[in-house]
C-alpha positions in Angstrom: -11.0 -31.9 -16.7 -11.5 -29.3 -19.0 -15.3 -27.7 -19.2 -16.9 -27.8 -23.0 -18.0 -24.6 -24.5 -21.2 -23.8 -25.6 -21.5 -23.5 -29.3 -23.1 -20.9 -31.0 -26.2 -23.3 -32.0 -26.5 -24.1 -28.5 -26.4 -20.4 -27.4 -29.3 -19.6 -30.1 -31.4 -22.5 -29.0 -31.0 -21.7 -25.5 -31.9 -17.8 -26.1 -35.0 -18.7 -28.0 -36.4 -21.2 -25.6 -35.9 -18.4 -23.2 -37.8 -16.1 -25.7 -40.6 -18.5 -25.8 -41.0 -18.7 -22.1 -41.2 -15.2 -21.4 -43.6 -14.6 -24.6 -45.9 -17.3 -22.8 -45.6 -15.7 -19.5 -46.3 -12.3 -21.2 -49.5 -13.7 -22.9 -50.5 -15.4 -19.5 -50.1 -12.0 -17.7 -52.1 -10.0 -20.2 -54.7 -12.6 -20.4 -54.9 -12.3 -16.4 -55.0 -8.4 -16.6 -57.8 -8.6 -19.2 -59.8 -11.1 -16.6 -59.1 -8.9 -13.8 -60.2 -5.6 -15.5 -63.5 -7.3 -16.8 -63.9 -8.4 -13.2 -63.3 -4.9 -11.8 -65.5 -3.5 -14.4 -68.5 -5.9 -13.6 -68.1 -5.3 -9.8 -68.4 -1.4 -10.5 -71.3 -1.9 -12.7 -73.0 -4.1 -9.9 -72.5 -1.6 -7.3 -73.7 1.1 -9.4 -76.9 -0.7 -10.0 -77.1 -2.0 -6.4 -76.8 1.7 -5.1 -79.2 3.3 -7.5 -82.0 0.4 -6.6 -81.5 0.5 -2.9 -82.0 4.4 -3.1 -85.1 4.3 -5.2 -86.4 1.2 -3.3 -85.8 3.0 0.3 -88.0 6.1 -1.1 -90.7 3.8 -2.2 -91.4 2.2 1.2 -91.2 5.3 2.7 -93.7 7.2 0.2 -96.5 8.9 2.4 -95.0 8.5 5.7 -96.4 10.8 8.0 -96.0 10.4 11.9 -98.8 12.9 12.9 -102.5 12.7 11.8 -103.4 15.2 9.2 -104.5 15.3 5.7 -101.3 14.1 4.5 -102.0 10.5 4.7 -100.1 8.7 1.8 -102.7 7.6 0.1 -102.7 9.8 -3.0 -100.1 12.4 -2.1 -97.6 9.7 -1.1 -96.7 8.7 -4.7 -97.1 12.3 -6.2 -95.7 11.6 -10.0 -95.6 8.3 -11.6 -94.4 7.4 -15.4 -92.6 4.5 -16.8 -89.2 6.4 -16.7 -90.0 8.8 -13.9 -91.2 8.7 -10.1 -91.6 11.1 -7.4 -92.5 10.4 -3.7 -93.5 12.9 -0.8 -93.3 12.3 2.9 -94.2 14.5 6.0 -90.8 14.3 7.8 -90.2 17.4 9.5 -93.3 18.2 11.3 -94.4 21.4 12.5 -91.7 24.1 13.2 -91.4 27.9 12.8 -90.2 27.6 9.3 -91.8 24.5 8.1 -95.5 23.5 7.0 -97.7 22.0 9.5 -97.7 18.3 10.2 -99.9 16.7 7.4 -98.4 19.0 4.8 -95.3 18.1 2.8 -92.4 21.0 2.1 -91.9 20.7 -1.9 -88.8 22.3 -1.3 -87.0 20.0 0.9 -86.1 16.3 1.2 -90.0 15.7 1.9 -89.8 15.5 -2.0 -87.7 13.2 -3.7 -87.7 11.8 -7.3 -86.0 9.8 -9.9 -85.8 10.2 -13.7 -84.2 9.0 -16.4 -82.3 11.7 -18.4 -81.9 10.5 -21.7 -79.8 13.3 -23.1 -76.9 12.5 -20.8 -77.9 8.9 -20.6 -77.9 8.6 -16.7 -80.3 8.6 -13.9 -81.0 11.6 -12.0 -82.3 12.3 -8.4 -84.2 15.4 -7.2 -84.4 16.5 -3.6 -86.7 19.5 -3.5 -85.7 21.6 -6.2 -82.2 20.4 -6.6 -81.3 17.7 -9.0 -78.0 15.6 -8.9 -77.1 12.6 -11.2 -76.9 9.1 -9.7 -74.8 7.2 -12.4 -72.2 8.6 -14.8 -72.9 10.2 -18.0 -73.7 8.0 -21.0 -73.8 4.7 -18.7 -77.7 4.1 -18.9 -79.1 3.3 -22.3 -82.6 5.0 -23.4 -84.5 2.1 -21.9 -82.2 1.4 -19.0 -84.4 2.9 -16.3 -88.0 1.4 -16.1 -90.5 1.6 -13.5 -93.7 -0.8 -13.3 -96.8 0.0 -11.1 -99.1 -2.7 -9.7 -102.0 -2.6 -7.6 -103.2 -4.9 -4.5 -104.4 -7.8 -6.9 -100.9 -7.6 -8.4 -102.2 -6.3 -11.8 -100.0 -3.9 -13.4 -101.4 -0.2 -13.7 -99.5 0.9 -17.1 -98.7 4.5 -17.8 -100.0 6.1 -21.2 -97.0 6.5 -23.7 -94.9 9.4 -22.7 -97.6 10.4 -20.0 -98.2 9.4 -16.2 -100.5 7.7 -14.2 -103.7 9.9 -13.0 -104.3 10.5 -9.4 -106.8 7.9 -9.2 -104.6 5.5 -10.7 -101.7 6.4 -8.4 -103.9 6.0 -5.5 -104.3 2.2 -6.3 -100.7 1.6 -6.7 -99.6 -1.0 -3.8 -96.0 -2.2 -5.5 -93.4 -0.8 -8.0 -90.5 -2.6 -9.7 -87.7 -0.9 -10.7 -85.4 -2.1 -13.7 -81.9 -0.4 -14.2 -79.4 -1.1 -17.0 -75.8 0.7 -16.6 -72.7 0.1 -19.0 -69.3 1.1 -19.3 -67.2 2.4 -21.8 -65.9 -1.1 -23.0 -69.4 -2.4 -23.8 -70.1 -4.3 -20.7 -73.4 -3.9 -19.1 -75.4 -5.1 -16.3 -79.0 -5.1 -15.6 -81.1 -5.7 -12.4 -84.5 -5.3 -11.0 -86.1 -5.1 -7.4 -89.3 -4.4 -6.0 -90.7 -2.4 -3.4 -94.0 -2.0 -1.6 -95.4 1.3 -0.3 -95.9 0.8 3.3 -98.7 3.1 3.8 -100.7 1.3 1.4 -101.0 -1.9 3.4 -105.1 -1.4 3.8 -105.3 -1.4 0.0 -107.3 -4.7 -0.6 -107.7 -6.6 -4.0 -111.0 -6.1 -5.4 
């Protein structure tokens, strides 16, 4: 029995069908790749936000830590600068050594002084340790209002810094809790916002009044 040959029309139809199937598969793969890319960007943004917020919260909770009795009790000096876009905390971590200040006194040139602030010129959040500054986020990833700090007393009333200014020493001494909000974005236009809250452990004796 002789085999029937394909006609030109049948070959054309078969090839066209194959091309349509390949095009559909290509479109599906591109859509999947875009979805994976969005998920990957979202994961990176979440990780960046989480890492920065965890660092700031950890330092806030330890502000004013002083294992030895002395003049440095954390009530005022633990929170040494407080602005809407900047915070600096101090702790007495080193104790007395030949080249260190005595117990009860912080060393401003060491990791006993740590700060975080928005760098609007570069669009990022910087960290200061002593007199050294390093970026915590990539350039142009934090918008102008993307790093914000809010301060609350023992009654959970907000203590608002003046515009472009900071809390006074008396106001800083009343701060019991601080919230930190961060927004980061990527080159594709995606963004992620997160917020956390941390209490100063050395302010546990502050009472609402």
